[in-house]
C-alpha positions as CSV (number, residue, x, y, z in Angstrom):
1,X,56.6,93.2,137.0
2,X,59.5,91.0,136.3
3,X,61.6,93.2,134.0
4,X,62.5,96.7,135.0
5,X,62.7,99.2,132.1
6,X,66.2,100.3,131.2
7,X,67.4,103.7,132.3
8,X,67.5,106.0,129.3
9,X,70.5,108.3,130.0
10,X,71.3,111.5,128.2
11,X,73.6,109.6,125.7
12,X,70.8,107.2,124.6
13,X,69.8,107.1,121.0
14,X,66.2,106.9,122.3
15,X,66.1,110.5,123.5
16,X,63.6,112.7,121.9
17,X,63.9,116.5,121.1
18,X,66.2,118.4,123.4
19,X,67.6,115.3,125.0
20,X,64.4,114.5,126.8
21,X,62.2,111.4,126.2
22,X,58.7,111.3,125.0
23,X,56.1,109.2,126.9
24,X,53.4,107.6,124.6
25,X,50.2,106.3,126.0
26,X,48.5,104.1,123.4
27,X,44.9,103.5,124.3
28,X,41.8,101.8,122.7
29,X,39.3,104.5,121.7
30,X,36.6,101.8,121.2
31,X,37.0,100.9,124.9
32,X,36.5,104.6,125.8
33,X,39.9,104.7,127.5
34,X,40.8,108.2,126.2
35,X,39.8,109.9,129.5
36,X,41.9,107.5,131.5
37,X,44.9,108.1,129.2
38,X,44.4,111.9,129.4
39,X,44.3,111.8,133.2
40,X,47.5,109.7,133.3
41,X,49.1,112.1,130.9
42,X,48.1,115.1,133.1
43,X,49.6,113.4,136.2
44,X,52.8,112.6,134.4
45,X,53.2,116.1,132.9
46,X,52.6,117.7,136.3
47,X,55.3,115.5,137.9
48,X,57.8,115.3,135.1
49,X,57.4,118.6,133.1
50,X,61.1,119.3,133.4
51,X,62.2,115.8,132.6
52,X,60.2,114.8,129.5
53,X,59.7,116.3,126.0
54,X,56.0,115.5,126.3
55,X,53.3,112.9,126.5
56,X,51.7,111.6,123.4
57,X,48.1,110.2,123.4
58,X,47.9,107.7,120.6
59,X,44.6,106.0,119.7
60,X,45.3,102.3,119.0
61,X,44.2,100.4,116.0
62,X,44.2,97.3,118.1
63,X,41.1,96.7,120.3
64,X,41.8,96.5,124.0
65,X,45.3,97.9,123.9
66,X,46.6,100.2,126.7
67,X,50.4,100.5,126.7
68,X,52.8,103.1,128.0
69,X,56.2,103.6,126.4
70,X,59.1,105.9,126.9
71,X,60.4,106.6,123.4
72,X,60.5,103.0,122.1
73,X,60.9,101.2,125.5
74,X,57.9,99.4,126.8
75,X,57.0,100.5,130.3
76,X,53.6,99.0,131.0
77,X,51.2,96.9,129.0
78,X,47.6,96.3,130.3
79,X,47.3,92.9,128.7
80,X,50.6,91.6,130.0
81,X,49.9,92.9,133.5
82,X,46.2,92.0,133.5
83,X,45.3,95.5,134.9
84,X,45.8,99.2,134.5
85,X,48.7,100.9,136.4
86,X,48.0,102.8,139.5
87,X,49.2,106.5,139.2
88,X,51.7,106.0,142.1
89,X,53.1,102.9,140.4
90,X,53.3,104.6,137.0
91,X,55.1,107.7,138.4
92,X,57.6,105.4,140.0
93,X,58.2,103.5,136.8
94,X,58.6,106.7,134.8
95,X,60.9,108.2,137.4
96,X,63.1,105.1,137.5
97,X,63.8,105.6,133.7
98,X,63.8,109.4,133.2
99,X,65.0,110.9,136.5
100,X,66.2,108.2,138.9
101,X,67.3,110.7,141.6
102,X,64.0,112.6,141.6
103,X,61.9,112.5,144.8
104,X,58.2,111.8,144.4
105,X,57.3,113.0,147.8
106,X,54.6,110.9,149.5
107,X,54.5,108.7,146.4
108,X,58.1,107.8,146.8
109,X,57.8,104.5,148.6
110,X,58.7,101.7,146.3
111,X,56.2,98.9,145.8
112,X,57.9,95.6,145.0
């Protein structure tokens, strides 16, 4: 990825309820990607439960779409990247935006 997402600090107008951002996973239901989206949501919630307001699973009206946003900031787009994100990569992307100082343990090595 060329552009890194911007850090959403506590003063950002993008913050959701309680000063915490909401992650949205928009997926194509016609492509049967709901289970993939639910799995990624579960992983993100188990890692960032104290750092986010929640994870929203949003069925897309556009065929083939699989995008991940934090509030209104694009984080990952399957069509742009030509693939789905790996969980380790996704956690690093989310961490860099919502909790830059958070350790991800064994998943903490950055992949550039």
